[in-house]
N, C-alpha and C positions, 0 to 999 in steps of 0.2 A: 263191614260191607262185604257182600258175596261177589266174588269175581265171576264175570260172565262165562269165561272159559271153563269154570268148574261146573257149570250147569250141564253141558253136554259136550263131551270131548270129541264126539264124531260129527258135530254140526258143520255143514258146508257154508253156513252163513258167516260173513266176514264181520266178526265182532269188534274188530279194531276200527271199523268205519263208523261214522256218525249215523244213529238210528233216529229218524223223525216220526214222531207219533202224534196223531190228532185224537184228542179225547172228546167225544160227543156226550157231554155230561151237563145236566141242567142244575145240579146240586153243587154249591160251592164247598161245602164240607167233604163231599165225596171226591171232588177233584183235588182238593188240597191233600187228601189222604193218598191218592195215587202219586201226586207230586212228591209228598214226603218219602214214600216208599222208594222212589227212583232218584231222589235228590243227590245221592252220593255217586251216581253213575253219570259222569260227565259227557259220556259219548251218547247218552240218550237225551233227546230234546222233546219236551212234552208241551204240546199246544192244546188250546180248548176252544170249542164251539158250543154254544148254548141251544142251538136249534138245528133242525134237519136243513133248513135252507142256508143257515150260516155255514154249516159244515160242508155242504155241496160247493158252495162258492170257494171255500177255502181249498178243497180238493182240486178245483179246477185251476186255482191260481198259484198253488204251491205243491211242492213235492212231499209226499208222506209215504213212509214205508209201511205203516201199520195204523189201524184205527181201534181205539177202545170205545166200545159202543154200549151205552146205557139202553135199557129196554124202555123205560117209561121216560118220554121226552115232552117238552112243552108243546111241540106242534105235531105229535104223532107218537110212534113208537119204533123200536128197532127194526121191525119187520118192514115198516113203511120205508125206512131209510135204505135198507138193503135192496128193496125193490126199485127205489129211485136210482140207486147206484147201478143196478143192472140195466135199467132203461137208458141211462146216460153213459153206459159203457165205461164205467169206472172200475178198474180192476185193482183195488187195494185191499189187502187182507184185513178182516175185521175180527176182533175178538169181543164177545158179549161179556160185559162186566156189569152186573145188576144185583140189586137187593130185592127186586120184585119178582124174579124168575123162579121157575121150578123146573123139573126134568122135562115137562111137556113144552114149556117155552123154549128151553134149551134146544130140544129136538127140532122145533119149528124154525128157529134161528139158523141152526146149522143146515137144514134143508134149504133155507133161503139163501145160503151163500156164506155165512159166518164160518170161520175156521176152528174156533174153540169157544169155551164158555167158563166163566169163573165168577162164582157168587162173591159179592163184596165182603161177606162175613168170613171168607176164607183167604182174603187177600193178604199176602205177606211178601217180603222181598223175594224169598226163594220161589214161591208159587207163581209170582207175577213174571219173574225173569224166565222161569221155565216155559210158561205159556208163550211169552214173547219169542224166545228163540225157537220153540217148536212151530209156532205159526209162520215166522219168517222162513224157517226150513221148508215147510210145506208149500209156501208161496213160490220159493225159489225152484222146488221140484216141479211144480205146476207149470211155471214158465218155461222151464227146459222141455217138459213134454209137449207144451204147446208149440214151442219153436221147432222141435223135431218133427212134428206132424206137418207143420206149414212147409218145412224144408222138403219133406218127402212129397207133399202135394205139388210144390213148385218144381221138383225134379221131374215129375211126371209129365209137365207141359213145358219145360224150359230146356233149350239146348245148353249143355254144360260149357262148351267152348266159347260161344258167342254171347251167351246170356240173353239171346233172343228166344221167342217162343218157338217150339218145335213143330214139326209137320203134323203131328197128331192134333195139337191145339189149332193149327191153321185149318185143317179139314173141318173142324167143328165151327170155327169162327166164321170161314167164308160161307158156309151153308146158312148160317144165322143172318149174316149181312145181306146175302141175296134175297132171302125171304122178306127181310126188313125193307130192302129197296123196292122189291116187287109190291108189297103191301101198301107202303107210304109213298111210292113213286118218288124216291129220293135218289141222288147221284151216287154211283158206286164205281170205283175204278180199282183194277187189279194189276200190279206191276210184277213181273218176274225178272229177275236180275241173275246174271251168270258171269262169273269171273273169266276173262279171256286167257287162254293158254295157262290155266292154273296148274296143270300136270308138269309144265316146264318149270314152274317155280319149285314144286316139290322135288323134281328130278335133279335140278341144279343146285338148289340151296338146302334141301332137306325137309321133311315133313314138319319139323318144328317151325321152320320158317314159314311153311304154308299155313300152319295153325295161327301164327302170330298175324299173317296177313288176313286171314278170315276174321280174326278177333278185332283187328283194327278197322277193317271195312265195315263190320257190323256196327261199330261205334260210330263211324262216320255216317252210316245210314241213319241211325237213330237221331243224330244231330240235324239232319236235313229235313226230316219229316215232321209233322205235327205230333204232339203227344197223343192225340186221339187216333192217329194211324197205327196200324198193327203191323209190326216187322216180325218176320219169322225166317228161321233157317229152314228152307224146304228140303234141303238134303245136299250133302257133298259141299260143292261151291255155289249152290243156288240159293237165292233169297226171294222172298215174296213180301209185298207190301200191300195191305188192304187199305185203301183210302176211301172213307166214307164222306158223303156230303162234298165231293170234289168232282169237277167235270174233267174232261180229257185234256184241255189246255193247262189247267192247274197241275195235273199229274205230270204233264210233259215238262213243265217248268221246273218242278222239283226234281224230276229224274235227270234232266240235263245238268242241273246244278250239281247233283250228286255224281254224275259221270265225270264232270270236269274236275271235281275235288279229288276223286280217286286217280284220274289220269295225271294230275299234278303232283300227287303225293310220291316222295321218295321213301320207300320202305327200307328200313335197316334192321338187320338181324345180327346180334352178337358184335355190333360195331365193325364187322368185316364185311358182311354181305349187304350190298345195296342194290335195289332193283325197283322197277316201275311195274305197275299192274294197271289193267284197264277192265271196264265192265261193259257188258251189253244189256240193254233193258228193253223188254217187251211190255207194251201197255194195251190193255183192253177195257173198255167201259161196258158197264152192264146195260143191255138194251131191253127195256121192259116190253117193247112191242114184239120182241122175239121170244119172250117168256123163257129166257135162258135159265137153265139150271146152274148150280155152282160148278158142276163138271164142265159145262159148255163154256163158262166165263174162263175157267182155268185153262181149258184147250185154246181159247182165243188168245189169252196172254202168252201162252206157250208158243203158239204160232207166231206171234209178233216177235218173240225172242228169237225164234228160229230165223225169221227174216233179218233181224239185226245181225246175227252171226253170218248169215249167208252173204250179206252186202258188205262185210268187211270188218265186223266187230267194232267195239268202242264207239257205240251209237245208241240212240234211243229211237225205237220204231213203234208206231201205234197202228191199230187196225180197228175197223168198226165192227166187223164180225168175221168169222170164218168163212172161207170160200164156199159158196153153195148154200149158206144159211139164209132162210127167208123169214 
């Protein structure tokens, strides 16, 4: 038996973990050949499907690390299967193992998404294990690259501290929602939230305590609103919430519940500093008859927040429109 660790000493694949493989093979003899080659490797579990439909069902119901894919199948061919996998968003690495293929077929299969190609007349323990490890290695690196790209994309629209969307994302989102509300005449409400006397928390307990407060309040805000509502950190200690398909009364109710939740929370930092914090909330509803722009809606919500601050803080204030708007 060839030890897997001798195949590739530099592999990042954890070969000590169980590897599950689905063989899409309609030939009993060929499947038994694959099974025999891998029979001494107890960490490798080999299952079989006879058709494309059976294989797709198996992939949806069970976890597989790898697919061994024959080209000629009872209900199509390997290209058909790879296209179905792509259509159904199944991202399991596949190795084409066939006796019917040639270099042209191999090229087509790899262009369609297969990771490697191995003719059945060249299958041996060493060649099969090498392809297996190399394919899992490629798949692992591909996932890491994809995750890195997704992380970079998320960092461009997400506030690092609060994990809410940032101002850049808010500016794009509010413009789209105003356009949608105008076109389809749906309800749209914008809430602006500001922490009261936040500078005092930073000055008294330190900026790390202030960061903790912002993070906790962001979490409380997400719990209060619906999943469809968009919470953003607008900047500093200011937050915004875009509420679609919600009228002003519904927004007031949610905002008042959030205000009370914050006011009743005893914030604790390092088990030594304990303090309370309150928020002021300004609410403005989109008015289709005024043909408001996203900027005008934002200005209206900001004015409502200003009134909440001016009237004593720790309160929710709503306005219909900016003074002078017609």
